[in-house]
N, C-alpha and C positions, 0 to 999 in steps of 0.2 A: 636830498642827502634823507635816508629810510633811517626810523625810527626803532626806539625796540620800547615798548613798555609792560607793567606788568599789573595783574587785573586778579583783584581778591576779592571784588563781592558777585556785584549782578552778574557784570560781563565774564565773568566763566561760564555763563552759561552759554551755550552757543548760537541757538536759537535770539538772544537778545545782543545776543554779540554781532551776528551777520546782519540784524537788521541796523545797527548801530553805526555798524562798518558800509554797509549798503553794496554799492560796484566794487567798496575794497573787501570785499570779505575773503574773498580768494588770493588776497594778493599777498596773505601773511602767513607766516611761519609759525607755529603755535606748537608752547612743551610746556608739560607743566614742571612749576617753579618753585624755590620756598625762598622767603626774605627772612632774617635769623631776626632777632632779638625787633620783631613785631610782635603784636596780637591785631588779629578782625572781631571786631569789636557788634554788636548788636547797637542799633540806634531804638534808643526808646520808642513807641510809639509809630513807628516806621519803617518799611519793610524795603534796606537796603541798611550795609554796614560802615561804618569808618576802620579805619586803621591806623593803631597808635605804634608807640614806641613802647619796646617791652624786654627789657633785658632777660636772655633765656628764655624768650618765648617762640617760634615759629608763625610766618600765616606761612599756606597755601595755599595756592595761585598758579596762575599761568602769565609764560613771558609773550607777548605776541612781537616778532623779528620779521622785518622789513615793512615795514609801514609807509606809505608815503605822507607825505607833509599836508595834503587833503581830506587823509581819512583818518591824521591828529586832530582834525579839524573839527569833524566831524564827532569826535570822540570828546573835546570841549566843548562844543557846541550839546551836548550827551552833558556831558559831566559837571556843567556849569549850574545846573539848575541844584542840585549838590550839594552848590558852593566847595568846591574842588577845586587845585591850584596843583599842577606839574610837578614834581623835586627829584632828584635825581639820589638813588641806592646803588645797591649790589645784590644781587637773590643769587639765589644755587640751584643749577640746572644737572642734570644728567652730563651733560658737554661740558662744564666747569662755573666758574663763577664771570656772571656776566653785570654788567653794570645797567642800571635800567632808569627807567621812570616810570612814574607811579602817582595817581591822585591822594593826595592829603586835603585833608581840611583844610579850610582856615577858617580860622581861632576856634575857640572852645564852647562855643554858642549850645553844640548838642549832648545830648546826654548819654547816658550809653548805657546798656542793661543786658549784662551778660556778651556770653560768648555767638558770635555767630555761626548758623549753624545751616552752611550750602544745600545741603541736601532737607533739610524740612522745609528750605526756602523755595527750593525747587517744586514740589510735594504740594503748596497751599498757598505760591504767592506767585512762582512763574510766568504764570499765561497770564495773569491782572497786569505785571510788568513788564511782557513783552508787549501788550495791546497799548502800552501807556510810552513804548519805546515807536512804536507803528508812527502812531497818532505825533509825538513830537518830531522825528525825523522829516515826516513828510512838508513839516515846519520850515526841515532849515534852508536855511537860503530865501528864507520869506517872511521870517520873522527875527528883529537883532535877538542876542540873548540876553540882552539884558529884559526883554517884557517876558521871557518864558518863565520867572519866577510867576508871575501875575498870573500865567494860564495854568500855569500846572496841576493847583488843586483838580479844575473842569476839565484836564485831562486825565487823572489818576481816578477822580468818580467813574469819569467814561469807563474807562479803560476794565473797572472793577466789577461794574455792569456787564459791560461783552463779558468777562470771567465768568460771571454768578451764571448769564445765560446760558456760556459754553455748557457748564457742569453739570447745568437741572436735568431731572429725566422729564420730559412731558407727557403728560396720560393724554394720550389718543384711544377714546373710547367712540366718542361723537365724529368727530372731523373727518375730513378724508385723509387720504395716508399722503398727502402730499406735503412735503419737507424743504428745505430750505435750499436740499442739493437739486431741490427741480428750479431753481431762482437763478436764471441769467444774472449777471453783475458787474457793471463796468465798473471802473478803478471810481472811488467815494471824494468829490467835490468838498474841500471846507473852504468855503468864499467868507466863515465868521466863527474864530475860536476866540473866545477866551473862557471866565468859568461856565459857560454853557458855551453850547456850538450849533451852528448850523452846518447839517451835511446834506447835499447835491445828490441824489442815488439818480440810475438811471437802469431800468430792470422789466427784466422778458420773463414771463410766469406762466404754466400750463391755465390754463382753464377747467371749471369740474367737467364740459362740457366735450374735453379731448381737443379743443382748441392753445393758440398762442397769443398771449395778449402782450400787448410792447412793442419797440422799449417803450416803457414810461418814465416821464422824470418825473419826479418829486421829492419835495423836501423837505428834511426831517429837526422838527429841533432838539436836540440829544441834551440830557441833563444829570446823566444817571440816575441810578437808584434810588428810592425815599423809602421814611416808615411814619407813620404815623402810631400813636397811640393816646386810648381815652380814660384816663385817671378815677377809675369807679371807689367811692368808697362805702362798703356793706353795709355800716354798720347805720352810718344817716341818710342810706340811702340816697345819695347824691354822687354828680357828678361835673365835674372840672374843663371848661371849654378857656377858649383862650381868645378875643379879641386883636385885629391886627389892620392897618392899612396894606392895602395888594395894590401894586402899580396895571393888574391884569386886570381887573373889576375897573381902574382908571382910565386905561386904552378904552376898554367896550364901549365905556361911556356911562358908568352908573351914576346916580348922583348919590349916592354912599358905598364908598370906595373902602371902607372897614367892615370886614367880612366877623362873621363868627366861624372860629375855625376848632380841631383839636390840635398836640402836642406831633409838631411833625416834625422831619430833618430830611437830610442827604444822609444813605448811608456810608460813612468814614470807611477811607479804605481797608482796612484793617479790624474792620471791627461787624460783627455778627449785625442782622437787623433787632436782635433786642437787647442787642450792647448801643447803638443809637441810638433806638427808643430810649431806654431810661436814661443815656445823658442826656436827652433829649428834655425827658420830664424837671431833670434838676437845674436845666439849663432856663431852660422856659418857662417853669412852673415849679421851682423851688421846690419838687416833689423828690422821695425814695421810693419806687415803688416796687411791690412785693409779689405776688404773683400773675401769672398773667397768660392770657387768652389769646393765640394766633386765629385770626382768622386767613383764609385763603389770600395768596398773594394776587394780580390784578394792575395789570393796564389799564392807565388812566386813558388815556387817548392814542390808541396804538393807529392812529393814521396821521397824525403828523405829529405825535412826542416819543419820542423813546424814552418812559419811565415806565421803570415799575413799583406799584407798591406796596408793600406788606403794613395791615392795621394788627393792632393792638387794642384788647382791654386789658388796664393794669390795677391794680387790687393798691388803692391807697386811703392813706388817714387824710380827712378835707379839714378837723376839722380846726388847724391853723393855718391853711392854705386863703388863696384869694390875694390880693394884690395885684401892684406893676413889680414884671421882668423883661427878661432879654439882654443877650451879647452887647452889650455898645460895643466893640467890635466888630459885632456883626453889622451893627446900625436896626438893631430889635425894640423895638419899643410894644411892652406887648402889657395888656390888659386882662388878667381873670375872673372867672363868672364862674361862681360855685351854685347850681338848679337843681333842685330832686329832682327821679328818675320823671315825676307826672309833669314837672315845671317843662322840663327837656319833650316830653311828648308834646308838650303844647307848643312848642318852638318848632319844631323837629314839622307839625301838622300847620304852622300857619305858615310854612316858608320861608320865617325871616334866616334861619340857616341854609345856608347854599352852595358849603364850601361839599363837594362828594363824599372824601375820605370821613369824616365830623357823619355826613347823616350815612352811610355804611355801618360806621358803628358804631351807631346809635341802633339802631336798626336788630344788629346781632345783640346789642344787649338788652333791648324789647325782649327781644323772641328768648333768649336766656337768660332773662329776668330773676327767675326765682331760684331757677338752679346756685344760677351764679351768688346769689346773696346766700343762699343756704349756707354751699361750699366754704363761701368765703367767712362770712356772718360769725 
């Protein structure tokens, strides 16, 4: 039996809805609708809303009519990540009142943050949300719904990275005129998906001599975008660094898999790079950052890693810094070090610092040291 569902949030967006419905996207009728005595509220810190009962309010949305059971199963798989369940209600449409089902959040664990603006969401977050829907629905029928909670954060990190790439304006002065449109791509395979993912790409692309190269098989490790920040105190002319255990160094065979690094982390979904850097400074070093200087963003290892890094130098008061830090829920164990700029130069030259973002941040600080100290001091 075909079913009728009311949608008030992200699935009002045609692109996102078509991704989730997949082969059933043309099997339904879509009509505008209103749900009386309900309000759509933004979820604090998230890119999706919830619907709440509120006397006298009206929730604007759409009704999908004629949904096959398998289409409802796909919708349940998508919405289960957001901890929703289907309940019955009655919507008002141009064809009169209609009994509908809609996804209600289970419990009261989500904090709301005012009215949800569908238009603003489409302008700022739709691209990333649609990207996340593509990766999630590619797993439909392969991953049990109960595992989606575990892999969803990584899906969103990667989706927002792709959305940022989509919005970027590339500087092309020295490079050839070849673009993404010149690359032939077969469907991407993801044999491993979790917080990180491994993707298999088969691509064919033109060469600089005008020939064609490929198809080429390439495996890519996908992480999402990241930031780093070097705290600098212009008054004491000191910088703060971190020491952490790193399994990558261990896997390579390093005798000392504890590395000296800078504040760093993944860009959260709805944060800017700078907001993430400031948050990571609080979490990893207990610091509030003042003025910042942003370095050019860069790919860390584009032959094998889908990650773009944005680095900052951040003004900080390091007089009370130091100690041990890190978020226990993220299994972080961080020791901080405060060095003078001269001591940092010695560490840079000795080779003890092996972390690329920290080397880059320090190099920028060494180059612009006098100016930054004068401006911030």
